[in-house]
Biopython code that builds the backbone (N, CA, C, O; Angstrom):
import numpy as np
from Bio.PDB.StructureBuilder import StructureBuilder

atoms = [
    (1, "MET", "N", (-16.615, 48.260, -43.695)),
    (1, "MET", "CA", (-17.500, 47.131, -43.859)),
    (1, "MET", "C", (-16.972, 45.900, -43.124)),
    (1, "MET", "O", (-17.753, 45.082, -42.639)),
    (2, "VAL", "N", (-15.675, 45.769, -43.044)),
    (2, "VAL", "CA", (-15.111, 44.611, -42.340)),
    (2, "VAL", "C", (-15.498, 44.650, -40.870)),
    (2, "VAL", "O", (-15.831, 43.623, -40.280)),
    (3, "VAL", "N", (-15.452, 45.840, -40.285)),
    (3, "VAL", "CA", (-15.819, 45.985, -38.870)),
    (3, "VAL", "C", (-17.300, 45.660, -38.683)),
    (3, "VAL", "O", (-17.671, 44.970, -37.734)),
    (4, "VAL", "N", (-18.139, 46.153, -39.582)),
    (4, "VAL", "CA", (-19.574, 45.867, -39.499)),
    (4, "VAL", "C", (-19.817, 44.365, -39.576)),
    (4, "VAL", "O", (-20.607, 43.823, -38.803)),
    (5, "ASP", "N", (-19.146, 43.692, -40.500)),
    (5, "ASP", "CA", (-19.281, 42.249, -40.635)),
    (5, "ASP", "C", (-18.826, 41.540, -39.362)),
    (5, "ASP", "O", (-19.498, 40.631, -38.877)),
    (6, "ALA", "N", (-17.694, 41.955, -38.832)),
    (6, "ALA", "CA", (-17.165, 41.313, -37.628)),
    (6, "ALA", "C", (-18.114, 41.482, -36.446)),
    (6, "ALA", "O", (-18.325, 40.540, -35.682)),
    (7, "VAL", "N", (-18.680, 42.656, -36.292)),
    (7, "VAL", "CA", (-19.605, 42.909, -35.188)),
    (7, "VAL", "C", (-20.913, 42.149, -35.410)),
    (7, "VAL", "O", (-21.463, 41.571, -34.473)),
    (8, "THR", "N", (-21.402, 42.148, -36.624)),
    (8, "THR", "CA", (-22.648, 41.445, -36.938)),
    (8, "THR", "C", (-22.534, 39.967, -36.602)),
    (8, "THR", "O", (-23.492, 39.369, -36.112)),
    (9, "ARG", "N", (-21.388, 39.378, -36.855)),
    (9, "ARG", "CA", (-21.193, 37.949, -36.580)),
    (9, "ARG", "C", (-21.287, 37.636, -35.091)),
    (9, "ARG", "O", (-21.500, 36.482, -34.716)),
    (10, "LEU", "N", (-21.133, 38.629, -34.251)),
    (10, "LEU", "CA", (-21.233, 38.415, -32.810)),
    (10, "LEU", "C", (-22.680, 38.413, -32.313)),
    (10, "LEU", "O", (-22.946, 37.964, -31.198)),
    (11, "LEU", "N", (-23.611, 38.907, -33.120)),
    (11, "LEU", "CA", (-25.010, 38.979, -32.720)),
    (11, "LEU", "C", (-25.653, 37.596, -32.761)),
    (11, "LEU", "O", (-25.458, 36.847, -33.718)),
    (12, "PRO", "N", (-26.415, 37.260, -31.732)),
    (12, "PRO", "CA", (-27.087, 35.954, -31.710)),
    (12, "PRO", "C", (-27.986, 35.779, -32.935)),
    (12, "PRO", "O", (-28.778, 36.662, -33.263)),
    (13, "GLY", "N", (-27.857, 34.644, -33.601)),
    (13, "GLY", "CA", (-28.683, 34.326, -34.749)),
    (13, "GLY", "C", (-28.221, 34.911, -36.071)),
    (13, "GLY", "O", (-28.798, 34.597, -37.113)),
    (14, "ALA", "N", (-27.207, 35.744, -36.058)),
    (14, "ALA", "CA", (-26.762, 36.400, -37.293)),
    (14, "ALA", "C", (-26.201, 35.402, -38.301)),
    (14, "ALA", "O", (-26.321, 35.616, -39.507)),
    (15, "LEU", "N", (-25.606, 34.340, -37.839)),
    (15, "LEU", "CA", (-24.994, 33.363, -38.742)),
    (15, "LEU", "C", (-25.892, 32.167, -39.004)),
    (15, "LEU", "O", (-25.548, 31.304, -39.811)),
    (16, "GLY", "N", (-27.026, 32.101, -38.342)),
    (16, "GLY", "CA", (-27.953, 31.002, -38.591)),
    (16, "GLY", "C", (-27.743, 29.794, -37.696)),
    (16, "GLY", "O", (-28.663, 28.995, -37.518)),
    (17, "SER", "N", (-26.568, 29.643, -37.135)),
    (17, "SER", "CA", (-26.278, 28.514, -36.258)),
    (17, "SER", "C", (-25.269, 28.966, -35.201)),
    (17, "SER", "O", (-24.341, 29.716, -35.504)),
    (18, "GLU", "N", (-25.451, 28.514, -33.980)),
    (18, "GLU", "CA", (-24.551, 28.908, -32.900)),
    (18, "GLU", "C", (-23.128, 28.417, -33.124)),
    (18, "GLU", "O", (-22.183, 29.005, -32.599)),
    (19, "THR", "N", (-22.963, 27.345, -33.899)),
    (19, "THR", "CA", (-21.636, 26.779, -34.110)),
    (19, "THR", "C", (-20.937, 27.339, -35.345)),
    (19, "THR", "O", (-19.765, 27.042, -35.573)),
    (20, "SER", "N", (-21.635, 28.141, -36.142)),
    (20, "SER", "CA", (-21.056, 28.636, -37.399)),
    (20, "SER", "C", (-19.758, 29.407, -37.178)),
    (20, "SER", "O", (-18.777, 29.163, -37.880)),
    (21, "ALA", "N", (-19.731, 30.321, -36.230)),
    (21, "ALA", "CA", (-18.541, 31.152, -36.005)),
    (21, "ALA", "C", (-17.348, 30.315, -35.578)),
    (21, "ALA", "O", (-16.210, 30.650, -35.906)),
    (22, "SER", "N", (-17.587, 29.240, -34.858)),
    (22, "SER", "CA", (-16.469, 28.411, -34.398)),
    (22, "SER", "C", (-15.894, 27.554, -35.514)),
    (22, "SER", "O", (-14.830, 26.957, -35.355)),
    (23, "GLN", "N", (-16.596, 27.492, -36.646)),
    (23, "GLN", "CA", (-16.141, 26.665, -37.761)),
    (23, "GLN", "C", (-15.625, 27.492, -38.928)),
    (23, "GLN", "O", (-15.347, 26.941, -39.993)),
    (24, "GLU", "N", (-15.491, 28.789, -38.752)),
    (24, "GLU", "CA", (-15.012, 29.640, -39.830)),
    (24, "GLU", "C", (-13.489, 29.600, -39.935)),
    (24, "GLU", "O", (-12.789, 29.204, -39.002)),
    (25, "SER", "N", (-13.004, 30.021, -41.093)),
    (25, "SER", "CA", (-11.566, 30.141, -41.290)),
    (25, "SER", "C", (-10.991, 31.039, -40.205)),
    (25, "SER", "O", (-11.598, 32.053, -39.863)),
    (26, "PHE", "N", (-9.869, 30.697, -39.676)),
    (26, "PHE", "CA", (-9.158, 31.405, -38.619)),
    (26, "PHE", "C", (-9.728, 31.147, -37.227)),
    (26, "PHE", "O", (-9.108, 31.550, -36.243)),
    (27, "SER", "N", (-10.891, 30.488, -37.103)),
    (27, "SER", "CA", (-11.427, 30.227, -35.771)),
    (27, "SER", "C", (-10.538, 29.245, -35.012)),
    (27, "SER", "O", (-10.558, 29.206, -33.781)),
    (28, "THR", "N", (-9.756, 28.450, -35.753)),
    (28, "THR", "CA", (-8.855, 27.493, -35.123)),
    (28, "THR", "C", (-7.411, 27.968, -35.157)),
    (28, "THR", "O", (-6.510, 27.261, -34.707)),
    (29, "GLY", "N", (-7.190, 29.168, -35.694)),
    (29, "GLY", "CA", (-5.826, 29.665, -35.839)),
    (29, "GLY", "C", (-5.155, 29.184, -37.106)),
    (29, "GLY", "O", (-3.965, 29.423, -37.310)),
    (30, "MET", "N", (-5.916, 28.498, -37.969)),
    (30, "MET", "CA", (-5.381, 28.015, -39.241)),
    (30, "MET", "C", (-6.279, 28.499, -40.372)),
    (30, "MET", "O", (-7.397, 28.960, -40.138)),
    (31, "LEU", "N", (-5.786, 28.391, -41.588)),
    (31, "LEU", "CA", (-6.608, 28.671, -42.743)),
    (31, "LEU", "C", (-7.641, 27.571, -42.911)),
    (31, "LEU", "O", (-7.482, 26.479, -42.366)),
    (32, "ASP", "N", (-8.690, 27.848, -43.657)),
    (32, "ASP", "CA", (-9.759, 26.885, -43.881)),
    (32, "ASP", "C", (-9.304, 25.783, -44.837)),
    (32, "ASP", "O", (-8.408, 25.993, -45.655)),
    (33, "TYR", "N", (-9.914, 24.630, -44.731)),
    (33, "TYR", "CA", (-9.638, 23.518, -45.637)),
    (33, "TYR", "C", (-10.271, 23.813, -46.997)),
    (33, "TYR", "O", (-11.154, 24.666, -47.082)),
    (34, "PRO", "N", (-9.844, 23.129, -48.063)),
    (34, "PRO", "CA", (-10.467, 23.317, -49.376)),
    (34, "PRO", "C", (-11.930, 22.864, -49.353)),
    (34, "PRO", "O", (-12.283, 21.906, -48.665)),
    (35, "ASN", "N", (-12.751, 23.546, -50.093)),
    (35, "ASN", "CA", (-14.166, 23.184, -50.192)),
    (35, "ASN", "C", (-14.454, 22.654, -51.582)),
    (35, "ASN", "O", (-13.964, 23.181, -52.580)),
    (36, "TYR", "N", (-15.254, 21.607, -51.631)),
    (36, "TYR", "CA", (-15.603, 20.963, -52.890)),
    (36, "TYR", "C", (-17.117, 20.905, -53.023)),
    (36, "TYR", "O", (-17.841, 20.959, -52.028)),
    (37, "THR", "N", (-17.589, 20.796, -54.257)),
    (37, "THR", "CA", (-19.004, 20.657, -54.529)),
    (37, "THR", "C", (-19.180, 19.717, -55.719)),
    (37, "THR", "O", (-18.205, 19.141, -56.201)),
    (38, "ARG", "N", (-20.354, 19.566, -56.171)),
    (38, "ARG", "CA", (-20.604, 18.708, -57.323)),
    (38, "ARG", "C", (-20.195, 19.437, -58.586)),
    (38, "ARG", "O", (-20.247, 20.667, -58.591)),
    (39, "PRO", "N", (-19.804, 18.794, -59.624)),
    (39, "PRO", "CA", (-19.670, 17.351, -59.804)),
    (39, "PRO", "C", (-18.427, 16.816, -59.109)),
    (39, "PRO", "O", (-17.577, 17.598, -58.683)),
    (40, "PRO", "N", (-18.305, 15.494, -58.985)),
    (40, "PRO", "CA", (-17.154, 14.912, -58.291)),
    (40, "PRO", "C", (-15.829, 15.108, -59.027)),
    (40, "PRO", "O", (-14.768, 14.897, -58.441)),
    (41, "VAL", "N", (-15.871, 15.506, -60.295)),
    (41, "VAL", "CA", (-14.665, 15.854, -61.047)),
    (41, "VAL", "C", (-14.965, 17.157, -61.773)),
    (41, "VAL", "O", (-15.955, 17.258, -62.498)),
    (42, "PHE", "N", (-14.106, 18.156, -61.577)),
    (42, "PHE", "CA", (-14.297, 19.444, -62.229)),
    (42, "PHE", "C", (-12.970, 19.889, -62.804)),
    (42, "PHE", "O", (-11.977, 19.995, -62.084)),
    (43, "ARG", "N", (-12.952, 20.151, -64.101)),
    (43, "ARG", "CA", (-11.725, 20.551, -64.793)),
    (43, "ARG", "C", (-10.579, 19.575, -64.508)),
    (43, "ARG", "O", (-9.449, 19.971, -64.225)),
    (44, "ASP", "N", (-10.906, 18.322, -64.593)),
    (44, "ASP", "CA", (-9.951, 17.224, -64.377)),
    (44, "ASP", "C", (-9.413, 17.147, -62.952)),
    (44, "ASP", "O", (-8.435, 16.443, -62.706)),
    (45, "LEU", "N", (-10.030, 17.855, -62.013)),
    (45, "LEU", "CA", (-9.627, 17.779, -60.605)),
    (45, "LEU", "C", (-10.699, 17.008, -59.832)),
    (45, "LEU", "O", (-11.825, 17.485, -59.693)),
    (46, "PRO", "N", (-10.355, 15.819, -59.330)),
    (46, "PRO", "CA", (-11.352, 15.027, -58.604)),
    (46, "PRO", "C", (-11.508, 15.483, -57.157)),
    (46, "PRO", "O", (-10.569, 15.984, -56.538)),
    (47, "VAL", "N", (-12.701, 15.300, -56.642)),
    (47, "VAL", "CA", (-12.945, 15.496, -55.219)),
    (47, "VAL", "C", (-12.236, 14.360, -54.493)),
    (47, "VAL", "O", (-12.334, 13.214, -54.934)),
    (48, "PRO", "N", (-11.524, 14.629, -53.393)),
    (48, "PRO", "CA", (-10.874, 13.544, -52.655)),
    (48, "PRO", "C", (-11.887, 12.459, -52.263)),
    (48, "PRO", "O", (-12.980, 12.759, -51.782)),
    (49, "GLU", "N", (-11.515, 11.229, -52.473)),
    (49, "GLU", "CA", (-12.405, 10.082, -52.246)),
    (49, "GLU", "C", (-13.022, 10.088, -50.850)),
    (49, "GLU", "O", (-14.193, 9.744, -50.691)),
    (50, "VAL", "N", (-12.256, 10.470, -49.853)),
    (50, "VAL", "CA", (-12.749, 10.439, -48.480)),
    (50, "VAL", "C", (-13.983, 11.323, -48.314)),
    (50, "VAL", "O", (-14.834, 11.030, -47.474)),
    (51, "LEU", "N", (-14.097, 12.390, -49.089)),
    (51, "LEU", "CA", (-15.242, 13.291, -48.966)),
    (51, "LEU", "C", (-16.517, 12.701, -49.556)),
    (51, "LEU", "O", (-17.611, 13.213, -49.320)),
    (52, "LEU", "N", (-16.378, 11.644, -50.308)),
    (52, "LEU", "CA", (-17.529, 10.998, -50.924)),
    (52, "LEU", "C", (-18.025, 9.798, -50.121)),
    (52, "LEU", "O", (-19.029, 9.186, -50.486)),
    (53, "THR", "N", (-17.341, 9.457, -49.038)),
    (53, "THR", "CA", (-17.659, 8.241, -48.289)),
    (53, "THR", "C", (-18.819, 8.398, -47.317)),
    (53, "THR", "O", (-19.515, 7.424, -47.028)),
    (54, "GLY", "N", (-19.039, 9.600, -46.810)),
    (54, "GLY", "CA", (-20.062, 9.789, -45.794)),
    (54, "GLY", "C", (-19.570, 9.481, -44.393)),
    (54, "GLY", "O", (-20.342, 9.562, -43.438)),
    (55, "ASN", "N", (-18.292, 9.127, -44.250)),
    (55, "ASN", "CA", (-17.708, 8.832, -42.940)),
    (55, "ASN", "C", (-17.302, 10.158, -42.286)),
    (55, "ASN", "O", (-16.253, 10.717, -42.604)),
    (56, "HIS", "N", (-18.130, 10.650, -41.384)),
    (56, "HIS", "CA", (-17.926, 11.972, -40.804)),
    (56, "HIS", "C", (-16.621, 12.101, -40.033)),
    (56, "HIS", "O", (-15.997, 13.163, -40.047)),
    (57, "GLY", "N", (-16.207, 11.049, -39.370)),
    (57, "GLY", "CA", (-14.942, 11.074, -38.641)),
    (57, "GLY", "C", (-13.749, 11.221, -39.572)),
    (57, "GLY", "O", (-12.847, 12.024, -39.330)),
    (58, "GLU", "N", (-13.760, 10.432, -40.642)),
    (58, "GLU", "CA", (-12.675, 10.502, -41.629)),
    (58, "GLU", "C", (-12.678, 11.847, -42.361)),
    (58, "GLU", "O", (-11.619, 12.400, -42.657)),
    (59, "ILE", "N", (-13.863, 12.364, -42.647)),
    (59, "ILE", "CA", (-13.966, 13.665, -43.313)),
    (59, "ILE", "C", (-13.422, 14.764, -42.406)),
    (59, "ILE", "O", (-12.692, 15.641, -42.869)),
    (60, "ALA", "N", (-13.765, 14.727, -41.130)),
    (60, "ALA", "CA", (-13.256, 15.723, -40.181)),
    (60, "ALA", "C", (-11.738, 15.646, -40.084)),
    (60, "ALA", "O", (-11.070, 16.678, -40.021)),
    (61, "ARG", "N", (-11.187, 14.435, -40.072)),
    (61, "ARG", "CA", (-9.737, 14.243, -40.012)),
    (61, "ARG", "C", (-9.076, 14.798, -41.275)),
    (61, "ARG", "O", (-8.044, 15.466, -41.199)),
    (62, "TRP", "N", (-9.681, 14.516, -42.446)),
    (62, "TRP", "CA", (-9.151, 15.034, -43.708)),
    (62, "TRP", "C", (-9.169, 16.562, -43.708)),
    (62, "TRP", "O", (-8.213, 17.199, -44.150)),
    (63, "ARG", "N", (-10.252, 17.140, -43.212)),
    (63, "ARG", "CA", (-10.359, 18.604, -43.176)),
    (63, "ARG", "C", (-9.288, 19.216, -42.283)),
    (63, "ARG", "O", (-8.674, 20.218, -42.650)),
    (64, "ARG", "N", (-9.056, 18.618, -41.106)),
    (64, "ARG", "CA", (-8.002, 19.128, -40.213)),
    (64, "ARG", "C", (-6.639, 19.040, -40.879)),
    (64, "ARG", "O", (-5.862, 19.995, -40.845)),
    (65, "ASP", "N", (-6.349, 17.892, -41.486)),
    (65, "ASP", "CA", (-5.061, 17.704, -42.161)),
    (65, "ASP", "C", (-4.893, 18.676, -43.326)),
    (65, "ASP", "O", (-3.822, 19.256, -43.505)),
    (66, "ALA", "N", (-5.960, 18.854, -44.124)),
    (66, "ALA", "CA", (-5.897, 19.764, -45.266)),
    (66, "ALA", "C", (-5.706, 21.208, -44.807)),
    (66, "ALA", "O", (-4.950, 21.960, -45.423)),
    (67, "ALA", "N", (-6.385, 21.598, -43.731)),
    (67, "ALA", "CA", (-6.237, 22.957, -43.198)),
    (67, "ALA", "C", (-4.813, 23.172, -42.694)),
    (67, "ALA", "O", (-4.231, 24.235, -42.910)),
    (68, "LEU", "N", (-4.253, 22.168, -42.026)),
    (68, "LEU", "CA", (-2.887, 22.271, -41.521)),
    (68, "LEU", "C", (-1.897, 22.419, -42.671)),
    (68, "LEU", "O", (-1.007, 23.268, -42.621)),
    (69, "LYS", "N", (-2.048, 21.600, -43.699)),
    (69, "LYS", "CA", (-1.143, 21.675, -44.856)),
    (69, "LYS", "C", (-1.250, 23.027, -45.556)),
    (69, "LYS", "O", (-0.238, 23.615, -45.935)),
    (70, "LYS", "N", (-2.480, 23.518, -45.729)),
    (70, "LYS", "CA", (-2.681, 24.817, -46.379)),
    (70, "LYS", "C", (-2.068, 25.937, -45.547)),
    (70, "LYS", "O", (-1.460, 26.858, -46.095)),
    (71, "THR", "N", (-2.223, 25.863, -44.239)),
    (71, "THR", "CA", (-1.659, 26.876, -43.360)),
    (71, "THR", "C", (-0.136, 26.808, -43.375)),
    (71, "THR", "O", (0.526, 27.844, -43.426)),
    (72, "GLN", "N", (0.426, 25.605, -43.331)),
    (72, "GLN", "CA", (1.881, 25.461, -43.392)),
    (72, "GLN", "C", (2.434, 26.026, -44.688)),
    (72, "GLN", "O", (3.500, 26.643, -44.692)),
    (73, "ARG", "N", (1.721, 25.822, -45.787)),
    (73, "ARG", "CA", (2.170, 26.287, -47.096)),
    (73, "ARG", "C", (2.019, 27.806, -47.245)),
    (73, "ARG", "O", (2.931, 28.473, -47.734)),
    (74, "ASN", "N", (0.878, 28.353, -46.826)),
    (74, "ASN", "CA", (0.566, 29.754, -47.099)),
    (74, "ASN", "C", (0.816, 30.722, -45.947)),
    (74, "ASN", "O", (1.153, 31.883, -46.180)),
    (75, "ARG", "N", (0.656, 30.263, -44.708)),
    (75, "ARG", "CA", (0.811, 31.141, -43.538)),
    (75, "ARG", "C", (1.457, 30.415, -42.370)),
    (75, "ARG", "O", (0.825, 30.267, -41.324)),
    (76, "PRO", "N", (2.698, 29.957, -42.513)),
    (76, "PRO", "CA", (3.329, 29.214, -41.417)),
    (76, "PRO", "C", (3.433, 30.042, -40.138)),
    (76, "PRO", "O", (3.538, 29.484, -39.046)),
    (77, "ASP", "N", (3.403, 31.361, -40.265)),
    (77, "ASP", "CA", (3.479, 32.212, -39.081)),
    (77, "ASP", "C", (2.296, 31.980, -38.143)),
    (77, "ASP", "O", (2.421, 32.198, -36.938)),
    (78, "LEU", "N", (1.158, 31.546, -38.667)),
    (78, "LEU", "CA", (0.006, 31.273, -37.813)),
    (78, "LEU", "C", (0.242, 30.075, -36.896)),
    (78, "LEU", "O", (-0.355, 29.973, -35.824)),
    (79, "LEU", "N", (1.113, 29.178, -37.326)),
    (79, "LEU", "CA", (1.384, 27.975, -36.545)),
    (79, "LEU", "C", (2.480, 28.193, -35.507)),
    (79, "LEU", "O", (2.546, 27.483, -34.503)),
    (80, "THR", "N", (3.323, 29.162, -35.752)),
    (80, "THR", "CA", (4.435, 29.405, -34.818)),
    (80, "THR", "C", (4.099, 30.484, -33.806)),
    (80, "THR", "O", (4.829, 30.669, -32.833)),
    (81, "GLY", "N", (3.005, 31.197, -34.023)),
    (81, "GLY", "CA", (2.627, 32.261, -33.104)),
    (81, "GLY", "C", (3.380, 33.555, -33.332)),
    (81, "GLY", "O", (3.281, 34.472, -32.517)),
    (82, "ASN", "N", (4.133, 33.655, -34.423)),
    (82, "ASN", "CA", (4.881, 34.890, -34.716)),
    (82, "ASN", "C", (4.056, 35.857, -35.511)),
    (82, "ASN", "O", (4.528, 36.944, -35.844)),
]
sb = StructureBuilder()
sb.init_structure("model")
sb.init_model(0)
sb.init_chain("A")
sb.init_seg("    ")
for serial, (resi, resn, name, xyz) in enumerate(atoms, 1):
    if name == "N":
        sb.init_residue(resn, " ", resi, " ")
    sb.init_atom(name, np.array(xyz, "f"), 0.0, 1.0, " ", f" {name:<3s}", serial, name[0])
structure = sb.get_structure()
């Protein structure tokens, strides 16, 4: 099934947007950033304030930083190329 999924993702229109595949986890060589949804506080864990601002540049920067930190913590080998 993994192979079928991987091949399907290569088909035009399969993901709904041409940019979807380039924004998936591992597309940048790093793990994905944390994802949040409503409510803004869940189980005493708040959504980072920057994600509530609507500032797309700051949100993109936060996502890159969060992905880098997660990758450094969980899969540092992805950053060193080993």
